[in-house]
N, C-alpha and C positions, 0 to 999 in steps of 0.2 A: 199918045197912048191914053186910053181912057182909065177911069178909076178902077174898073174891074181888072184890067191888065196889071196895074200896080199892085193890087191886093193879091192876085194869084202869084205873082213873082215874089213878092215880099213874104208871103206865107210859106212858099216853097223854100226860100232861103232860110227862114227861121226854123222850119221843120227839119230840114236837112242838118242844120247845125245841132239842134237839140237831140235828134235821133242818133247822130254820130257820137255826140258826147256821152249819151246814155249807153250806147252799144259798145264803145271802145274806151272804157274808163282808163285802161292802161296804155292807150295809144293816142295821146293828144295830137301827135303830128298828123294822124289820119283825119282826126276831127277838123284840124285846120285846113287840110286839103279840101275836104268837102265844103267847108265854110267858104273858102276862097272861090270854089266853083259856083257856089250859090250866089255869092256877091257878084261874080262876073255875069251870071245869068240875069241878075237883077239889073245891072247896068246895060246889058244888051237889050233887056226889055224896055229900058227908058228911051232908047233911041229907035226902036222898031215898033211895028204895029202890034196891037194886043194879041193877034193870032200867033205871031212869031214868038212873042214873049211867053205865051202859054205853051207853045211847042217846045221852046228852050227849057222851060221849067219841067215839062214832062220828060224830056230827054235827060235832064239832070237827075230826076227821080229814078229813071230806069238805070242810068249809069251807077248811081249811088246804090241801088238795089243789087246790081251785079257785084260791085265791090264789097258790099256787106256780106253777100253770099260767099264770095271767094275768101275774104279775110276771116269770116266766121269759121269756114272749114279749116283754114290754116290754124286759127287759134285753138279749135277743137283738137286738131291733129297733134299740135305741140303740147297742149295741156294733157291729153291722154297719154302722150309719150312720157311726160314727166311722171304721171301717175303710175305708169307701168314700171318705171324705174324705182319708185319709192319703196316698194315692198322688199327690195334687195337688202336694205339696211336691217329691217327686222329679221330677215332670213339669216343674215350674217351673225346677228346677235344670238339667234337660236342655235346656230352651229357652234358658236363660241361657248354657249352654255352647255351644249352637249359634250363638247371637248373637255370642259372642266369636270363634268360628271364622269366621263370616261377616265380622266386622270385620277380622280378620287376612287375609282373602282366601283362606282355605283351602277354603271352600265358597261356592257362588254363592247369589244371592238366591233363585233358583228351588229349589235344593236345600234351602235354609233353610226356605222356605215348605212344601215337600213334607214335610220331617221334622217341622216344627211341627204341621202338620195331622194327620200320622200319630200324633204323641204325644197331641194333644188329642182325637182320635177314640177312643182306647183308654180 
């Protein structure tokens, strides 16, 4: 393999590693998987012709891109799911405050129900 083949495969391995580390800060196992794939492609490139090593590097980049896309969607989905659940705590606190106001006689039962329904519908 010529020098250009080594450079292309090495740069691909390094880029895949750093991109996965930056993209998946909370998922080091994913970074390690991509890093291992990059190292495997580097060693395949050592024993094959430069054209094959460049092809393997490109295939690695495409596979990594597909995984980034899928895992990015999953991270977004689950982080949005957690964000959707988080407002329930403040809503519960608001209902509790309204209940205390109702017990003290500051608001009526009807006002309490109306405010409670309004909070729960949002």
